[in-house]
LOVO-513995 format. One record per residue (C-alpha): residue in one letter; z, x, y; residue number from 1. Coordinates in pm, whole numbers, plus 50000, padded with zeros to 5 digits. Each point is the difference from the previous one (the first is absolute). Layout:
BEGIN
(pt "A",(Z,X,Y),NUM)
...
% end
This chain:
BEGIN
(pt "X",(71109,60974,27902),1)
(pt "X",(49766,50207,50193),2)
(pt "X",(49858,50341,49893),3)
(pt "X",(50233,50191,50264),4)
(pt "X",(50289,49787,49923),5)
(pt "X",(49973,50097,49614),6)
(pt "X",(50019,50360,50112),7)
(pt "X",(50280,49918,50216),8)
(pt "X",(50202,49879,49710),9)
(pt "X",(49887,50303,49787),10)
(pt "X",(50137,50218,50284),11)
(pt "X",(50342,49790,50015),12)
(pt "X",(50046,50034,49612),13)
(pt "X",(50041,50383,50028),14)
(pt "X",(50344,50133,49990),15)
(pt "X",(50129,50190,50309),16)
(pt "X",(49734,49832,50241),17)
(pt "X",(50227,49820,50223),18)
(pt "X",(49924,49844,50347),19)
(pt "X",(49977,50344,50163),20)
(pt "X",(49774,50166,49771),21)
(pt "X",(49772,49698,49950),22)
(pt "X",(49971,50015,50413),23)
(pt "X",(49904,50365,49961),24)
(pt "X",(49771,49958,49765),25)
(pt "X",(49814,49710,50186),26)
(pt "X",(49995,50216,50308),27)
(pt "X",(49794,50276,49853),28)
(pt "X",(49788,49820,49757),29)
(pt "X",(49961,49678,50188),30)
(pt "X",(50039,49770,49678),31)
(pt "X",(50151,49983,49664),32)
(pt "X",(49675,50006,49825),33)
(pt "X",(49931,50335,50164),34)
(pt "X",(50296,50133,49886),35)
(pt "X",(49914,49858,49635),36)
(pt "X",(49673,50193,49995),37)
(pt "X",(50050,50310,50275),38)
(pt "X",(50341,50097,49978),39)
(pt "X",(50023,50349,49830),40)
(pt "X",(50350,50170,49941),41)
(pt "X",(49919,50339,50191),42)
(pt "X",(49882,49774,50330),43)
(pt "X",(50324,49761,49971),44)
(pt "X",(50243,50314,49992),45)
(pt "X",(49799,50180,50281),46)
(pt "X",(50025,49710,50270),47)
(pt "X",(50308,49803,49867),48)
(pt "X",(50248,50302,49921),49)
(pt "X",(50070,49797,49698),50)
(pt "X",(50092,50187,49679),51)
(pt "X",(49763,50026,49697),52)
(pt "X",(50202,49752,49812),53)
(pt "X",(49924,49740,50264),54)
(pt "X",(49636,50079,50026),55)
(pt "X",(49974,50003,49602),56)
(pt "X",(50149,49653,49997),57)
(pt "X",(49714,49873,50210),58)
(pt "X",(49715,50184,49851),59)
(pt "X",(50129,49936,49660),60)
(pt "X",(49967,49619,50048),61)
(pt "X",(49643,50039,50105),62)
(pt "X",(49829,49817,49712),63)
(pt "X",(49845,49671,49924),64)
(pt "X",(50214,49935,49711),65)
(pt "X",(50301,50042,50212),66)
(pt "X",(49868,49774,50281),67)
(pt "X",(49903,49718,49763),68)
(pt "X",(50324,50021,49821),69)
(pt "X",(50186,49980,50324),70)
(pt "X",(49786,49648,50071),71)
(pt "X",(50015,49876,49665),72)
(pt "X",(50402,50035,50017),73)
(pt "X",(50030,49794,50314),74)
(pt "X",(49764,49749,49851),75)
(pt "X",(50235,49936,49698),76)
(pt "X",(50315,49962,50221),77)
(pt "X",(50102,49695,50221),78)
(pt "X",(49987,50215,50313),79)
(pt "X",(49809,49911,50329),80)
(pt "X",(49859,50253,50243),81)
(pt "X",(49995,49983,50372),82)
(pt "X",(49791,50275,50157),83)
(pt "X",(50043,50103,50362),84)
(pt "X",(49759,49787,50225),85)
(pt "X",(49947,49758,49738),86)
(pt "X",(50111,49618,49971),87)
(pt "X",(50375,49980,49900),88)
(pt "X",(50086,50327,50134),89)
(pt "X",(50307,49947,50199),90)
(pt "X",(49890,50009,50391),91)
(pt "X",(50370,50148,50102),92)
(pt "X",(49935,50280,49753),93)
(pt "X",(49650,50094,50167),94)
(pt "X",(50157,50071,50323),95)
(pt "X",(50233,50312,49854),96)
(pt "X",(49932,50395,50055),97)
(pt "X",(49904,49994,49628),98)
(pt "X",(49924,49699,49812),99)
(pt "X",(49962,50026,49612),100)
(pt "X",(49634,49977,49914),101)
(pt "X",(50063,49747,49711),102)
(pt "X",(50302,49806,49910),103)
(pt "X",(50077,49898,49638),104)
(pt "X",(50154,49657,49956),105)
(pt "X",(50180,49791,49761),106)
(pt "X",(50146,49659,50031),107)
(pt "X",(49912,49611,50115),108)
(pt "X",(49922,50085,50330),109)
(pt "X",(49774,50251,50237),110)
(pt "X",(50205,50268,50202),111)
(pt "X",(49868,49841,50315),112)
(pt "X",(50278,49784,50097),113)
(pt "X",(50154,49842,50344),114)
(pt "X",(50300,50092,50170),115)
(pt "X",(50070,50312,49798),116)
(pt "X",(50372,50161,50044),117)
(pt "X",(50088,50318,49844),118)
(pt "X",(50351,50036,49851),119)
(pt "X",(50114,50343,49892),120)
(pt "X",(50304,50180,49973),121)
(pt "X",(50201,50273,49770),122)
(pt "X",(50007,49980,49625),123)
(pt "X",(50357,50080,50012),124)
(pt "X",(50103,49707,50191),125)
(pt "X",(50325,49830,50030),126)
(pt "X",(50070,49613,49899),127)
(pt "X",(49988,49926,50388),128)
(pt "X",(49661,50118,49980),129)
(pt "X",(49874,49820,49708),130)
(pt "X",(50145,49646,50166),131)
(pt "X",(49857,50076,50310),132)
(pt "X",(49641,50110,49873),133)
(pt "X",(50026,49663,49764),134)
(pt "X",(50114,49798,50273),135)
(pt "X",(49723,50122,50263),136)
(pt "X",(49708,49982,49745),137)
(pt "X",(50086,49656,49909),138)
(pt "X",(50053,49880,50351),139)
(pt "X",(49658,50147,50088),140)
(pt "X",(49808,49877,49694),141)
(pt "X",(50115,49666,50107),142)
(pt "X",(49854,50029,50308),143)
(pt "X",(49659,50081,49872),144)
(pt "X",(50021,50378,50004),145)
(pt "X",(49890,50229,49694),146)
(pt "X",(50253,50281,49932),147)
(pt "X",(49850,50355,49913),148)
(pt "X",(50168,50239,49825),149)
(pt "X",(50008,50286,49740),150)
(pt "X",(50155,49864,49698),151)
(pt "X",(50257,50310,50014),152)
(pt "X",(50347,49949,49846),153)
(pt "X",(50259,49881,50290),154)
(pt "X",(49872,49829,50345),155)
(pt "X",(49663,50001,49859),156)
(pt "X",(50077,49768,49705),157)
(pt "X",(50264,49797,50188),158)
(pt "X",(49709,49917,50258),159)
(pt "X",(49738,49886,49729),160)
(pt "X",(50275,49794,49844),161)
(pt "X",(50093,49821,50294),162)
(pt "X",(49662,49907,50096),163)
(pt "X",(49936,49882,49636),164)
(pt "X",(50297,49806,49986),165)
(pt "X",(49909,49827,50302),166)
(pt "X",(49665,49902,49859),167)
(pt "X",(49809,50216,50229),168)
(pt "X",(49751,50262,49975),169)
(pt "X",(50053,50379,49966),170)
(pt "X",(49793,50319,49964),171)
(pt "X",(50089,50316,49795),172)
(pt "X",(49832,50314,50135),173)
(pt "X",(50029,50267,49690),174)
(pt "X",(50022,50353,49992),175)
(pt "X",(49822,49998,49680),176)
(pt "X",(49700,49821,49838),177)
(pt "X",(50007,49611,50025),178)
(pt "X",(50084,49964,49651),179)
(pt "X",(50272,50256,49990),180)
(pt "X",(50376,49857,50034),181)
(pt "X",(50239,50241,50169),182)
(pt "X",(50283,49973,49989),183)
(pt "X",(49974,49864,49620),184)
(pt "X",(50295,49747,50054),185)
(pt "X",(49800,49795,50242),186)
(pt "X",(49763,49893,49745),187)
(pt "X",(50110,49656,50040),188)
(pt "X",(49994,50001,50385),189)
(pt "X",(49651,50148,49967),190)
(pt "X",(49893,49715,49775),191)
(pt "X",(50127,49766,50256),192)
(pt "X",(49812,50125,50271),193)
(pt "X",(49673,49978,49810),194)
(pt "X",(50058,49642,49988),195)
(pt "X",(50008,49896,50344),196)
(pt "X",(49916,50333,50210),197)
(pt "X",(49831,50308,49939),198)
(pt "X",(50054,50369,49895),199)
(pt "X",(49770,50255,50163),200)
(pt "X",(49951,50372,49978),201)
(pt "X",(49755,50256,50139),202)
(pt "X",(50020,50200,49648),203)
(pt "X",(49798,49920,49728),204)
(pt "X",(50144,49803,49708),205)
(pt "X",(50198,50225,49774),206)
(pt "X",(50120,50232,50271),207)
(pt "X",(50340,50115,49944),208)
(pt "X",(50215,49975,50313),209)
(pt "X",(50076,50364,50118),210)
(pt "X",(50230,50105,50327),211)
(pt "X",(49702,50092,50208),212)
(pt "X",(49863,49616,49959),213)
(pt "X",(50279,49814,50167),214)
(pt "X",(49950,50163,50367),215)
(pt "X",(49658,49879,49998),216)
(pt "X",(50078,49676,49810),217)
(pt "X",(50251,49928,50305),218)
(pt "X",(49695,49998,50260),219)
(pt "X",(49876,49715,49809),220)
(pt "X",(50296,49805,50012),221)
(pt "X",(50052,50028,50384),222)
(pt "X",(49605,49990,50043),223)
(pt "X",(49979,49662,49833),224)
(pt "X",(50261,49878,50189),225)
(pt "X",(50079,49868,50380),226)
(pt "X",(50373,50122,50023),227)
(pt "X",(50214,50196,49754),228)
(pt "X",(50357,49914,49956),229)
(pt "X",(50211,50274,49872),230)
(pt "X",(50299,49862,49826),231)
(pt "X",(50229,50304,49899),232)
(pt "X",(49897,50375,50033),233)
(pt "X",(50158,50311,50024),234)
(pt "X",(49864,50229,50296),235)
(pt "X",(49733,50157,49806),236)
(pt "X",(49800,49870,49728),237)
(pt "X",(49683,49804,49888),238)
(pt "X",(50133,49702,50199),239)
(pt "X",(50005,50202,50330),240)
(pt "X",(49651,50174,49908),241)
(pt "X",(49874,49625,49964),242)
(pt "X",(50145,49919,50357),243)
(pt "X",(49794,50299,50156),244)
(pt "X",(49673,49869,49859),245)
(pt "X",(50088,49653,50105),246)
(pt "X",(50068,50141,50359),247)
(pt "X",(49686,50202,49968),248)
(pt "X",(49796,49696,49907),249)
(pt "X",(50131,49812,50305),250)
(pt "X",(50209,49745,49779),251)
(pt "X",(50345,49852,50092),252)
(pt "X",(50311,50146,49845),253)
(pt "X",(50333,49817,49945),254)
(pt "X",(50306,50142,49842),255)
(pt "X",(50307,49808,49834),256)
(pt "X",(50319,50128,50158),257)
(pt "X",(50241,50148,49769),258)
(pt "X",(50361,50122,49951),259)
(pt "X",(50033,50296,50204),260)
(pt "X",(50204,50194,49739),261)
(pt "X",(49734,49903,49735),262)
(pt "X",(49745,50295,49924),263)
(pt "X",(49742,49751,49900),264)
(pt "X",(50012,49868,50346),265)
(pt "X",(49995,50323,50196),266)
(pt "X",(49601,49961,50020),267)
(pt "X",(49967,49645,50099),268)
(pt "X",(50294,50040,50261),269)
(pt "X",(49796,50305,50165),270)
(pt "X",(49708,49793,50010),271)
(pt "X",(50170,49709,50215),272)
(pt "X",(50122,50284,50185),273)
(pt "X",(49636,50138,50073),274)
(pt "X",(49877,49669,50086),275)
(pt "X",(49914,49820,49687),276)
(pt "X",(50081,49596,50007),277)
(pt "X",(50329,49918,49834),278)
(pt "X",(49940,49722,49727),279)
(pt "X",(50263,49784,49873),280)
(pt "X",(49804,49680,49913),281)
(pt "X",(49645,49896,49942),282)
(pt "X",(49995,49866,50324),283)
(pt "X",(50030,50324,50178),284)
(pt "X",(49667,50103,49867),285)
(pt "X",(49818,49680,50035),286)
(pt "X",(50120,49995,50388),287)
(pt "X",(49909,50343,50041),288)
(pt "X",(49650,49953,49829),289)
(pt "X",(49916,49681,50189),290)
(pt "X",(50017,49799,49682),291)
(pt "X",(50164,49652,50008),292)
(pt "X",(50318,49974,49772),293)
(pt "X",(50023,49684,49776),294)
(pt "X",(50224,50017,49744),295)
(pt "X",(49895,49683,49857),296)
(pt "X",(49668,50122,49947),297)
(pt "X",(49931,50053,49608),298)
(pt "X",(49832,50316,49887),299)
(pt "X",(49651,49942,49894),300)
(pt "X",(50075,50116,49640),301)
(pt "X",(50226,49762,49811),302)
(pt "X",(50053,50200,49672),303)
(pt "X",(50352,50035,49945),304)
(pt "X",(50171,50314,49939),305)
(pt "X",(49979,50049,49586),306)
(pt "X",(50296,49912,49803),307)
(pt "X",(50243,50249,49834),308)
(pt "X",(49827,50206,49706),309)
(pt "X",(50180,50060,49660),310)
(pt "X",(50204,50317,50111),311)
(pt "X",(50104,49824,50334),312)
(pt "X",(50112,49679,49815),313)
(pt "X",(50202,50229,49748),314)
(pt "X",(50195,50144,50316),315)
(pt "X",(50027,49665,50166),316)
(pt "X",(50176,49883,49682),317)
(pt "X",(50229,50265,49972),318)
(pt "X",(50118,49981,50362),319)
(pt "X",(50035,49634,49964),320)
(pt "X",(50313,50060,49802),321)
(pt "X",(50140,50225,50276),322)
(pt "X",(49970,50299,50225),323)
(pt "X",(49887,50329,49798),324)
(pt "X",(49989,50393,50055),325)
(pt "X",(49675,50166,49893),326)
(pt "X",(50147,50113,49691),327)
(pt "X",(50102,49685,49911),328)
(pt "X",(49679,49850,50050),329)
(pt "X",(49832,50268,49781),330)
(pt "X",(50247,49919,49714),331)
(pt "X",(49960,49615,50026),332)
(pt "X",(49596,50004,50041),333)
(pt "X",(49934,50276,49766),334)
(pt "X",(49749,50147,50295),335)
(pt "X",(49971,50352,50088),336)
(pt "X",(50175,50118,50354),337)
(pt "X",(49657,50100,50099),338)
(pt "X",(49840,49658,49939),339)
(pt "X",(50307,49821,50112),340)
(pt "X",(50017,50182,50323),341)
(pt "X",(49651,49909,50120),342)
(pt "X",(50034,49634,49887),343)
(pt "X",(50317,49998,50203),344)
(pt "X",(49823,50138,50289),345)
(pt "X",(49750,49734,50021),346)
(pt "X",(50244,49721,49905),347)
(pt "X",(50202,50107,50304),348)
(pt "X",(49698,50012,50219),349)
(pt "X",(49895,49646,49906),350)
(pt "X",(50346,49860,50077),351)
(pt "X",(50113,49895,49638),352)
(pt "X",(50294,50272,49980),353)
(pt "X",(50185,50236,50232),354)
(pt "X",(50171,50305,49966),355)
(pt "X",(50392,50043,50076),356)
(pt "X",(50167,50311,50052),357)
(pt "X",(50073,50213,49720),358)
(pt "X",(49628,49909,49840),359)
(pt "X",(50127,49654,49894),360)
(pt "X",(49711,49729,49988),361)
(pt "X",(50079,49628,50055),362)
(pt "X",(49758,49695,50050),363)
(pt "X",(49918,49897,50333),364)
(pt "X",(50192,49671,50094),365)
% end
């Protein structure tokens, strides 16, 4: 790590210094090192218009002790750093308007991978959306594509799961530090991604996710990818923000057609009306991108999706005796409803169980 890179890491560790503020500081001071030594609270407020709290956060962090602590913490963690302009930094990300100066990464692979495809959608997805995301992600992974998503509930989780089950690669781009699992129920899939893909973030380790981080995170999801697939989306929301970013970055946009009466498909159907390419199978994407489709092609990663954990096995054993409601499962397994709901969601995404009308659960045949 060079001297300037150590100051970049220091600056990225300051709470509330997101991508835009970072760019503003660099434009005014010229380097992160100059911010460390020259930035004064009054001067910052004068040229930036930021409030005294933000200025105080910067000047309050200007100490060698803080700098050394920030670097030492990284050295003690299993986290790789990729600086803009250096080897390993994703080439496609260099092309966007505001690439992050540093990426923090965890996992078995570097974030620079071939044929990256973003797969995004609503957290409040339908079972149709879950099935579509899993199937498309698996088919694309089997054809050598890397699936990029944000590890959120719903479509993101289904996309990661589909790629993993196919033995493919997937990248999770987080809205907090690379060591912060959000939502908490995705701990297992987070660990599985680390084993064969990678988790990346522009935020310093330990940074808690906040609402303002996610739109910035979305530009990285689209920026890493040659194309973005929207599986399910309402007319407004984070997925549509990502689509706009992908279009601004000159990347292809695909959308999965959905039920015209489903609110979860209003956004995707509208995108198709506006010119997004409809996608019903991996071949649609591969053909449009000029990539050869080969269903017999084996993914480069041969690691299988992990077996069921103890909680999942308990649920599986209970359902093997017959279909059960959520309340009945709670009574039989002794699990809290909150734990059980998260477990059931992941099992449904993985294709182990399915939900019937009336919130009755059954094993997939």
